[in-house]
C-alpha positions in Angstrom: 13.7 13.7 -1.6 13.3 15.7 1.6 11.1 18.6 0.3 7.4 18.7 0.0 4.6 19.3 2.5 5.2 18.6 6.2 3.4 15.5 7.4 0.6 16.2 9.9 0.2 13.7 12.7 -3.1 12.6 14.1 -4.6 9.8 16.1 -7.6 7.6 15.4 -9.4 4.9 17.3 -8.3 1.4 16.4 -10.7 -1.6 16.7 -11.7 -3.7 19.7 -9.4 -2.9 22.7 -6.4 -1.8 20.7 -6.9 1.9 21.5 -5.7 4.8 19.5 -3.1 4.6 16.7 -1.1 7.2 14.9 -1.4 8.4 11.3 0.6 10.8 9.1 -1.2 12.9 6.5 0.8 14.5 3.7 -1.4 16.9 1.8 0.1 18.8 -1.2 -1.8 22.0 -1.9 -2.7 20.9 -5.4 -3.7 17.3 -4.4 -6.1 15.5 -6.8 -6.5 12.3 -4.8 -5.6 10.6 -1.5 -4.0 7.2 -1.0 -4.4 5.4 2.3 -1.2 3.4 3.0 -0.7 0.6 5.5 2.8 -0.5 6.4 4.4 -3.9 6.1 4.9 -6.5 8.9 8.5 -5.5 9.6 8.4 -1.7 9.7 6.0 1.1 10.6 4.6 4.1 8.8 7.7 6.2 9.5 10.0 3.8 7.7 12.2 5.6 5.1 10.5 3.7 2.3 7.1 4.8 3.3 8.2 8.4 3.7 10.0 8.4 0.3 6.9 7.0 -1.5 4.7 9.6 0.2 6.9 12.5 -0.8 7.2 11.3 -4.3 3.4 10.9 -4.6 2.9 14.4 -3.1 5.1 15.7 -6.0 2.6 14.0 -8.3 -0.4 15.6 -6.6 -1.4 12.5 -4.6 -1.9 13.0 -0.9 -1.2 10.1 1.5 -2.6 8.9 4.8 -0.1 6.6 6.4 -1.2 4.8 9.5 0.1 2.4 12.2 -1.3 -1.0 13.0 -1.9 -1.5 16.7 1.1 -3.9 17.2 3.5 -1.3 15.7 2.0 1.4 17.8 2.7 -0.8 20.9 6.3 -1.4 19.7 5.6 -5.1 19.3 7.1 -7.3 16.6 4.4 -9.8 16.1 1.4 -8.6 14.0 -2.0 -8.4 15.4 -4.6 -11.1 14.8 -6.1 -10.8 11.3 -9.5 -9.4 12.5 -7.7 -6.5 14.3 -5.6 -5.8 11.2 -8.7 -5.8 8.9 -10.7 -3.6 11.3 -7.7 -1.2 11.5 -7.8 -0.9 7.7 -11.4 0.0 7.8 -11.0 2.5 10.6 -8.1 4.1 8.7 -10.2 4.5 5.5 -13.0 6.1 7.5 -10.6 8.5 9.2 -8.8 9.3 6.0 -12.1 10.1 4.3 -12.7 12.8 6.9 -9.4 14.5 6.0 -9.7 14.4 2.2 -11.6 17.6 1.6 -13.7 15.6 -0.9 -10.7 14.1 -2.8 -11.1 10.8 -4.5 -9.9 8.0 -2.2 -7.6 5.0 -2.8 -6.1 2.5 -0.5 -3.3 -0.1 -0.2 0.1 -0.4 1.2 3.4 -2.1 1.5 3.3 -5.9 1.6 1.1 -6.9 4.5 -0.6 -3.5 4.5 -1.7 -3.9 0.9 -2.8 -7.5 1.5 -4.9 -6.6 4.5 -6.5 -3.8 2.5 -7.6 -6.1 -0.3 -8.8 -8.7 2.2 -10.9 -6.1 3.9 -12.3 -4.9 0.6 -13.0 -8.5 -0.5 -15.1 -9.1 2.6 -17.0 -5.8 2.3 -16.1 -3.0 -0.2 -14.3 -0.1 1.5 -16.6 2.9 1.3 -15.4 5.5 -1.2 -12.2 3.6 -2.2 -11.8 3.7 -6.0 -8.8 1.4 -6.3 -6.1 -0.6 -4.4 -2.4 -0.2 -4.8 0.0 -3.1 -3.7 3.6 -2.1 -3.1 4.9 -5.6 -3.2 2.0 -8.1 -2.9 3.2 -10.9 -0.5 1.8 -13.8 -2.6 3.6 -16.5 -0.5 6.1 -16.9 2.3 9.8 -16.8 1.2 10.8 -20.3 0.0 7.3 -21.6 0.0 5.8 -20.7 -3.4 2.1 -20.8 -3.9 -0.9 -18.6 -4.7 -3.4 -19.4 -2.0 -3.0 -15.8 -0.6 -4.5 -14.5 -3.9 -7.8 -16.4 -3.5 -9.7 -13.4 -2.1 -8.7 -11.0 -4.9 -11.5 -12.2 -7.2 -13.9 -10.7 -4.6 -12.4 -7.2 -4.8 -14.7 -5.0 -6.8 -12.3 -2.1 -7.6 -9.3 -1.9 -9.9 -6.0 -3.1 -8.4 -2.4 -2.1 -9.2 0.4 -4.6 -8.4 3.9 -3.3 -8.2 6.3 -6.2 -7.8 10.1 -6.6 -8.4 11.7 -9.4 -10.4 13.7 -10.5 -7.4 10.8 -10.5 -5.0 11.1 -13.7 -2.9 7.6 -13.3 -1.6 6.0 -13.2 -5.1 7.5 -15.3 -7.8 6.5 -13.7 -11.1 5.6 -17.0 -12.7 2.9 -17.3 -10.0 1.9 -13.7 -9.8 1.4 -13.1 -13.5 -1.3 -15.8 -13.9 -3.1 -14.4 -10.9 -3.3 -11.0 -12.5 -4.3 -12.5 -15.9 -7.1 -14.4 -14.1 -8.3 -11.1 -12.6 -8.6 -9.6 -16.1 -9.2 -6.0 -16.6 -9.5 -5.3 -12.8 -5.8 -5.9 -12.3 -2.7 -4.2 -13.6 0.8 -5.6 -13.0 3.9 -3.4 -13.1 7.1 -5.5 -13.0 9.9 -3.5 -11.5 13.1 -4.8 -13.0 15.8 -5.9 -10.6 13.9 -5.0 -7.4 13.5 -7.3 -4.4 10.6 -7.3 -1.9 11.9 -4.1 -0.3 12.4 -2.5 -3.8 16.2 -2.5 -3.4 18.2 -3.1 -6.6 21.8 -4.4 -7.0 24.4 -1.9 -8.0 25.3 -4.0 -11.1 21.7 -3.5 -12.4 22.6 0.0 -13.5 19.7 1.4 -11.5 19.4 3.0 -8.0 16.9 2.6 -5.3 15.9 6.2 -6.0 15.1 5.2 -9.6 12.9 2.5 -8.4 11.1 4.8 -6.0 10.4 7.3 -8.8 9.0 4.4 -10.9 6.7 3.3 -8.1 5.4 6.8 -7.6 5.0 7.6 -11.3 3.1 4.4 -12.0 0.9 4.8 -8.9 0.2 8.4 -9.8 -0.9 7.5 -13.3 -3.1 4.7 -12.0 -4.8 7.0 -9.5 -5.3 9.9 -11.9 -6.8 7.6 -14.5 -9.5 6.6 -12.1 -10.7 10.0 -11.0 
């Protein structure tokens, strides 16, 4: 999906001594809300997955504000210390709010980006953010199942949408489903059949990666619109 609005690049100040980081704003002319999206640990905001999600959301009247964490801006592979990641989430939300033209604001991201968003919100609510979207919540490291990473979610005060694949090695469904059940009405889980943590599907599944991207965008769009 290569059509849609042209992303506009800007810079904002990251926390501590990290300096300025980049962001991409994709604003459809008929936007009804904006979603602030942090990237995962292994790829930046320009990754094909992030771009595909942003374009599909734009087609569903959801603007996006994609941003870099400082380590990615530097070209480093190792993520920043957690305080820097969390402060970057907050700075991104503040900056995005200034670009929304009064649109309702949501936040989240792919894997680490989503988890850092919820951890920031659990510590202190993100001003103006109405809901959080997880594109693959990293519940545990691969091969080390557990649910300790979900402990903070009970302190998040806004609705949360979890989009996780049945083949996700970083979130076994038998562990993630009870987490969402415990969170009650504040959490919604959308199980993406056949998808792994990167939302790839096997050819024998009868689905394509494009089908999955459409499902992610459609589910996210409905979640967002229902809360405005």
